[in-house]
C-alpha positions in Angstrom: 17.5 6.4 25.4 15.4 3.4 24.5 12.1 4.1 22.4 8.8 3.8 24.2 6.5 1.0 22.8 2.9 0.2 22.9 2.5 -2.5 26.1 1.8 -5.8 24.6 0.4 -9.2 26.1 2.9 -11.8 26.7 1.8 -14.1 23.6 3.8 -16.3 21.6 5.2 -15.2 18.4 5.7 -18.6 16.6 2.8 -18.2 14.5 3.7 -14.9 12.9 7.2 -16.6 12.1 5.5 -19.8 10.1 6.4 -20.1 6.5 3.1 -19.2 4.3 2.6 -21.4 0.8 0.3 -19.7 -1.8 -2.5 -21.6 -3.3 -1.9 -20.8 -7.0 2.0 -20.0 -6.7 5.1 -22.1 -6.1 6.5 -19.3 -3.9 6.4 -19.3 0.0 6.7 -16.6 2.2 9.1 -17.1 5.1 6.6 -15.8 7.9 3.3 -14.0 8.1 4.6 -10.5 8.3 3.9 -8.1 5.2 5.2 -4.3 4.6 2.4 -3.1 2.9 2.3 -0.4 -0.1 3.1 3.2 1.0 3.4 5.9 -1.5 7.4 6.6 -2.1 7.3 9.5 -4.7 11.1 9.0 -5.2 11.1 8.0 -8.6 12.9 10.2 -11.4 10.2 13.0 -12.7 10.2 15.5 -15.3 6.8 17.5 -15.7 7.6 18.0 -19.3 9.2 14.6 -20.5 7.2 11.6 -18.8 8.9 9.4 -20.9 12.1 10.2 -18.5 9.8 10.0 -15.3 8.7 7.0 -13.1 12.2 5.3 -13.3 13.2 4.0 -10.0 16.3 6.0 -8.5 19.2 4.7 -6.0 16.9 6.4 -3.2 14.4 3.7 -3.9 17.1 0.9 -4.2 18.4 2.0 -0.8 14.8 2.3 0.7 13.7 -1.4 -0.7 17.2 -2.9 0.2 16.9 -1.8 3.7 13.2 -3.4 4.1 14.8 -6.4 2.1 17.1 -6.9 4.8 14.6 -6.6 7.5 13.1 -10.0 8.1 9.6 -9.3 6.1 7.7 -12.3 4.8 6.2 -10.0 2.3 7.3 -6.6 0.7 4.7 -4.5 -1.2 6.3 -1.7 -3.3 4.4 1.6 -3.5 1.9 1.9 -6.1 3.6 1.6 -9.5 1.3 3.5 -12.2 0.1 1.6 -15.4 -1.1 4.5 -17.3 1.5 7.8 -17.4 -1.2 9.9 -17.9 -3.1 9.1 -14.5 -0.6 9.5 -11.8 -1.3 9.2 -7.7 1.2 11.9 -7.5 4.6 13.3 -9.4 7.4 11.0 -8.3 5.3 7.6 -8.7 7.0 4.7 -10.3 5.4 3.9 -13.5 5.5 1.2 -16.4 3.6 1.9 -19.3 1.9 -0.3 -21.9 4.4 -1.3 -24.4 7.3 -0.7 -22.2 10.2 -2.7 -23.5 11.7 -5.3 -21.4 15.2 -3.4 -22.0 17.0 -0.3 -21.5 17.7 2.2 -18.5 13.9 1.7 -17.2 14.1 -1.9 -17.2 17.5 -2.0 -15.7 16.3 0.0 -12.7 13.6 -2.2 -12.1 15.8 -5.3 -12.2 17.9 -3.5 -9.4 15.0 -2.9 -7.5 13.7 -6.2 -7.3 17.3 -7.5 -6.6 17.0 -5.0 -3.5 13.9 -5.9 -2.0 14.6 -9.7 -2.4 18.1 -10.0 -1.0 17.0 -11.2 2.4 14.4 -13.7 1.2 11.2 -11.7 1.4 8.7 -12.3 -1.4 8.8 -9.1 -3.3 5.6 -7.8 -4.9 4.8 -4.7 -7.0 1.6 -2.7 -6.2 0.0 -1.7 -9.9 -2.6 0.8 -9.8 -4.7 3.2 -11.7 -6.0 6.1 -10.2 -8.6 7.0 -12.2 -10.5 10.2 -10.9 -7.9 10.4 -8.1 -5.7 12.0 -10.4 -5.1 15.7 -9.6 -6.7 17.8 -12.2 -3.0 19.7 -12.8 -1.8 16.3 -14.1 -5.2 15.2 -15.6 -8.2 17.6 -16.3 -9.9 14.6 -18.0 -9.7 11.5 -16.0 -11.0 8.2 -16.7 -13.2 6.4 -14.1 -16.4 3.8 -13.9 -18.5 6.6 -14.3 -18.7 10.2 -14.5 -18.8 11.0 -10.6 -16.3 13.4 -9.3 -14.5 13.4 -6.0 -15.4 16.2 -4.2 -15.6 15.2 -0.4 -13.2 14.2 2.3 -9.3 14.3 0.9 -11.3 15.1 -2.2 -12.2 18.7 -0.7 -8.6 19.1 -0.1 -7.0 18.8 -3.7 -8.8 19.7 -7.2 -9.7 16.5 -9.0 -11.6 17.0 -12.4 -15.0 15.6 -13.3 -13.9 12.3 -14.8 -15.6 10.8 -18.0 -17.0 7.0 -18.2 -14.7 4.6 -19.7 -15.3 3.7 -23.1 -14.9 0.1 -24.3 -11.7 1.0 -25.9 -10.6 2.5 -22.7 -11.5 -0.5 -20.8 -9.5 -2.7 -23.2 -6.4 -0.6 -23.1 -6.5 -0.6 -19.2 -6.3 -4.2 -18.9 -3.7 -4.7 -21.6 -1.7 -1.9 -19.3 -2.0 -4.2 -15.9 -1.0 -7.3 -17.9 1.6 -5.9 -19.6 3.2 -4.3 -16.3 3.0 -7.7 -14.6 5.0 -9.4 -17.4 7.4 -6.6 -17.2 8.0 -6.9 -13.6 8.2 -10.9 -13.9 11.0 -10.3 -16.2 12.3 -8.0 -13.9 12.7 -10.6 -11.3 9.5 -9.6 -9.1 7.9 -12.4 -7.3 4.6 -11.3 -8.0 2.1 -8.1 -8.1 -0.9 -6.8 -6.1 -3.8 -5.0 -7.8 -4.8 -1.8 -6.1 -8.5 -2.1 -5.7 -9.2 -0.2 -2.7 -9.1 3.5 -1.3 -11.1 4.8 -4.2 -8.8 4.3 -7.2 -9.6 3.1 -10.6 -10.2 -0.7 -9.9 -12.2 0.2 -6.7 -14.4 3.0 -8.6 -15.6 -0.1 -10.5 -16.2 -2.0 -7.9 -18.2 0.4 -5.7 -21.8 1.3 -6.4 -21.2 4.8 -5.5 -18.8 5.6 -8.6 -20.0 2.7 -10.8 -23.4 3.6 -12.6 -22.7 1.8 -15.5 -25.5 -0.3 -17.2 -23.1 -2.5 -19.4 -21.1 -5.5 -18.9 -19.0 -3.6 -16.4 -21.6 -2.4 -14.0 -24.7 -3.5 -12.1 -24.4 -6.7 -9.9 -21.0 -7.4 -8.3 -19.8 -9.7 -11.0 -20.1 -7.2 -13.6 -18.7 -4.6 -11.2 -15.9 -6.9 -10.8 -15.4 -8.0 -14.2 -12.5 -5.5 -14.8 -10.4 -7.0 -11.9 -11.1 -10.8 -12.8 -10.4 -10.0 -16.6 -7.1 -8.4 -15.6 -6.3 -11.5 -13.6 -7.0 -13.9 -16.2 -4.7 -12.0 -18.5 -2.0 -11.8 -16.0 -2.6 -15.7 -14.9 -2.3 -16.4 -18.7 1.2 -14.2 -19.4 3.0 -15.4 -16.3 4.6 -18.5 -15.0 3.6 -20.8 -12.2 5.7 -19.0 -9.5 4.3 -15.7 -9.8 2.0 -14.6 -7.1 -1.5 -12.5 -7.6 -2.5 -10.3 -5.0 -4.9 -8.0 -4.5 -6.1 -5.4 -1.7 -9.7 -4.7 -1.5 -11.7 -2.8 0.9 -13.5 -5.0 3.8 -15.9 -1.8 4.3 -16.4 1.6 2.8 -17.9 3.8 5.6 -20.5 5.5 3.2 -23.9 5.0 2.2 -24.8 2.9 -0.6 -21.0 2.0 -0.7 -19.1 -1.3 -1.1 -20.2 -3.5 1.7 -18.8 -6.2 3.9 -21.2 -8.8 2.3 -20.2 -7.9 -1.3 -16.5 -8.0 0.0 -17.3 -11.6 1.0 -18.6 -12.5 -2.4 -15.8 -11.0 -4.2 -13.3 -12.7 -2.3 -15.1 -16.0 -3.7 -14.7 -14.3 -7.3 -11.2 -13.5 -7.0 -10.5 -17.1 -5.6 -12.1 -18.1 -8.6 -9.8 -16.5 -10.6 -6.5 -17.4 -9.0 -5.5 -14.8 -6.5 -3.1 -15.7 -4.0 -3.4 -13.3 -1.3 -6.1 -10.6 -0.5 -5.2 -7.9 1.7 -8.3 -6.3 3.4 -8.2 -2.8 4.2 -10.9 0.1 4.6 -11.9 3.3 3.6 -11.9 6.2 0.7 -10.8 9.4 0.0 -14.5 10.5 0.5 -14.8 8.6 3.8 -11.5 7.6 5.3 -11.6 4.7 7.8 -8.1 5.1 8.9 -8.8 5.3 12.8 -10.8 4.0 15.3 -14.5 4.2 15.5 -15.4 2.2 18.3 -13.8 1.1 21.8 -14.3 -2.3 20.8 -12.0 -2.0 17.8 -9.5 0.2 19.4 -9.2 -2.9 22.1 -8.5 -5.3 19.5 -6.2 -2.8 17.4 -6.9 -3.4 13.8 -9.1 -0.9 12.2 -11.2 -3.5 10.1 -10.7 -6.6 11.7 -14.0 -7.0 12.7 -15.1 -6.6 8.9 -12.2 -8.7 7.7 -13.3 -11.7 10.0 -16.4 -11.5 8.2 -15.0 -11.8 4.9 -11.9 -14.0 5.5 -14.3 -17.1 5.8 -15.3 -16.7 2.3 -12.0 -17.7 1.4 -11.4 -21.2 1.0 -7.8 -21.2 -0.3 -6.5 -17.6 -1.1 -4.5 -16.1 1.8 -6.3 -13.1 3.6 -4.1 -10.5 5.5 -5.6 -7.3 7.4 -4.2 -4.0 7.5 -4.4 -1.1 9.6 -3.8 -0.2 13.3 -2.1 -3.4 14.7 0.7 -2.3 17.0 1.3 -5.3 19.3 2.1 -8.7 18.9 -0.9 -9.9 20.9 -3.0 -7.7 18.4 -1.3 -9.6 15.6 -2.0 -13.1 17.2 -5.5 -12.2 17.7 -5.4 -11.2 13.8 -4.2 -15.0 13.5 -6.6 -16.5 15.6 -9.5 -14.6 13.8 -8.6 -16.5 10.3 -6.1 -14.1 9.1 -3.0 -15.9 7.4 -1.1 -12.7 8.2 -0.9 -9.2 9.1 0.2 -6.2 7.2 2.1 -3.1 8.5 2.9 0.1 7.2 3.7 3.0 9.4 5.5 0.9 12.1 7.6 -0.8 9.0 8.9 2.6 8.3 9.5 3.5 12.0 11.4 0.2 12.5 12.3 -1.3 9.0 13.8 -4.5 11.0 10.3 -4.9 12.9 10.2 -8.7 12.0 13.6 -9.5 13.6 12.6 -7.4 16.4 9.2 -9.5 17.1 10.5 -12.9 15.9 14.2 -13.0 16.9 14.3 -10.4 19.7 11.1 -10.7 21.6 9.6 -7.2 21.1 6.0 -7.4 21.9 4.9 -4.1 20.5 5.7 -1.1 17.9 7.7 2.1 18.8 4.7 4.4 20.1 4.7 7.6 18.5 4.3 10.9 20.2 2.6 12.3 17.1 0.5 10.2 14.5 -0.7 7.8 17.2 -3.8 5.7 16.0 -4.5 3.9 19.4 -7.0 6.3 20.4 -10.9 6.6 19.7 -11.6 8.8 17.1 -8.3 10.3 16.0 -9.3 11.3 12.3 -6.1 13.6 12.1 -3.6 11.3 13.9 -3.5 9.4 10.4 -2.5 12.3 8.4 0.2 13.0 11.0 1.2 9.5 11.1 1.4 9.3 7.5 3.3 12.3 7.3 5.8 11.0 9.8 6.3 7.6 7.5 6.6 9.6 4.8 9.8 11.0 6.7 11.2 7.8 7.4 10.9 6.7 3.9 12.7 9.9 2.9 15.5 9.1 5.6 16.2 5.5 4.6 16.2 6.9 1.0 19.3 8.7 2.1 21.0 6.1 4.1 20.0 7.0 7.5 18.5 5.7 10.2 14.7 6.6 10.5 14.3 9.2 13.9 12.8 7.2 16.8 8.9 8.8 16.9 8.8 8.4 20.6 11.6 10.9 21.3 10.7 14.4 22.0 13.7 15.9 20.5 13.4 14.0 17.0 9.6 14.8 17.1 10.5 18.3 17.4 12.8 18.3 14.3 9.9 16.4 12.8 7.5 19.2 13.7 9.6 21.8 12.2 10.1 19.8 8.9 6.1 19.5 9.1 5.5 22.8 8.9 7.8 23.6 6.0 6.1 20.9 4.2 2.5 22.5 4.8 3.7 25.6 3.7 5.1 24.1 0.5 2.1 22.4 -0.1 0.1 25.6 0.0 2.2 27.3 -2.7 3.0 24.1 -4.9 2.1 23.1 -8.5 0.5 19.8 -8.9 2.8 19.4 -11.5 5.8 19.2 -9.0 6.9 16.7 -6.9 5.7 17.0 -3.2 8.4 15.7 -1.2 8.2 14.2 2.2 8.7 15.8 5.4 12.4 16.8 5.8 13.6 15.6 9.3 16.9 17.4 10.2 17.8 15.7 13.8 20.7 16.8 15.7 22.3 13.7 15.2 22.1 11.9 11.5 23.1 8.1 12.2 23.8 6.5 8.9 21.8 3.6 8.2 23.4 0.3 9.6 26.1 2.2 11.4 24.3 0.8 14.6 21.6 -1.1 15.6 18.3 0.6 16.5 17.9 1.3 20.0 17.2 -1.6 22.5 14.2 -1.1 24.7 
C-alpha cells in the first residue's frame, strides 16, 4: 500500500532544483534542499577509553552513503564534538584538538566524506561543543559562558551539572579546537563545516543573555557575546581553502524572557556575513523552551515553525544564504519559504523517513512528505509530537545504518512495531547509565526490506 502524504498545492518545484552558489566559497550546491543535522550516536564508544571513542563506524558510512545517493543539495552531519570531555551524548563522533591527520580515525572520516559526497551533494560537518548541555554522568564540571545551570524543560528530564564560567585559557582552547576540527575535516575531504550555535549549546550559551552574564570581552552587547563565534570563523577562514564552506546554525528566536531575540538575530546575521559565513540555518528554541511545534494557527498554515521570524532575519543578509528549518512538509510550503526570502529549506525527520526525498520532489513530482501516524507536527500545539517524531527519525536512521529501508511511518502495522520498540527504549532510558550509549528505537517490522532492494513505495 502506498504511503499517505501531506496534501500539497500544485506548485512548480523548479526553484527548489536551482543550483546555489555560495558568496565566500567556490562550491555550488546542486539544489536548495538541505538534509539538516540529526544526532546519530553511531560512532565507536568506550566509556573507559575516550581515545577509542567517536570514530565513524560502518553504520555511519552506510547511513551517509544512502543520503549521499538521495539527491540532496547539501547534507549536514549530526554534531561532531570538538572536546571529548563534553559530549552531547555517548556515541557522538569526535575530532579532538591536536588529533593527527593520519591513522584509523582520520581514515574513517575520509571514508565518511566520500560516502556523503558520492552523489554530488555539498557535504558539511556540524561542529559542536555542548557546554552545560553535557550530562552530569559524563561531565560533572561543564564549561559555559557563565555559571547558569540547566534545570528547566528538557533540562528537568536529565541531570546536567552546574557549569563554571569559561576562563580566558578555556576560551582560547575552545577556539583552537573548532579551528583544528575544520582543518582536519577539510583534509579528510569534507566540503565545509557548520557551527552549531543554536538550541542552547555552548556557542548559543555565549550568544544568549539568559546564559551569558559575563562583563568581559565575551559578554554584554551582542558583538561581544558573538565574539567567540566570529573569532572561530576568522581562524577557520585563515586556515582553510577557497572552496571551504563556512556555515552556522542559529536561533531566530528563543521563546523565553530575556532570551536571544529576532532583532538580535538580524544584527547577528550582519556580523556573520562580515566574517565570511556562506550559509546561515535559521532555527529556534532551546532545551529550556523548546519551540519545535506550532504555537499559532498562522504558522501551522505556513508549515515552517520559525518562518515568520526567519523572514525578519533574512533581509539582514545581503550575501550569506539563509535556510529555514523546522515543520515544512509540502512543496508549497517550501516554495513559500523561497518566496519569503530564504535561499533554501532544511529538512530533518522527513529526510530520515525518505532519504531520497529530493528525487521524489524534483524528479517524480511529489507534492508532500509522508505523513506519519505518530509525531505529526502539523497540528496546533503538539509539544509531545516532536519527541515521538524525533524517536521515529532515530529509528529510521538506525535502519538505514543497518542497510534497511526505513519503515513507512504512515503504515499502521509499521507504526505498531515502532511503538513496541519505543516502549522498550523508554524502559531502557529509565535504567541506563549516562555513560552508556542510548541506542535509537529498534523497529522489528514483519518484513525487513534491504536498502535499495526496491524503490520506496509509489504514491
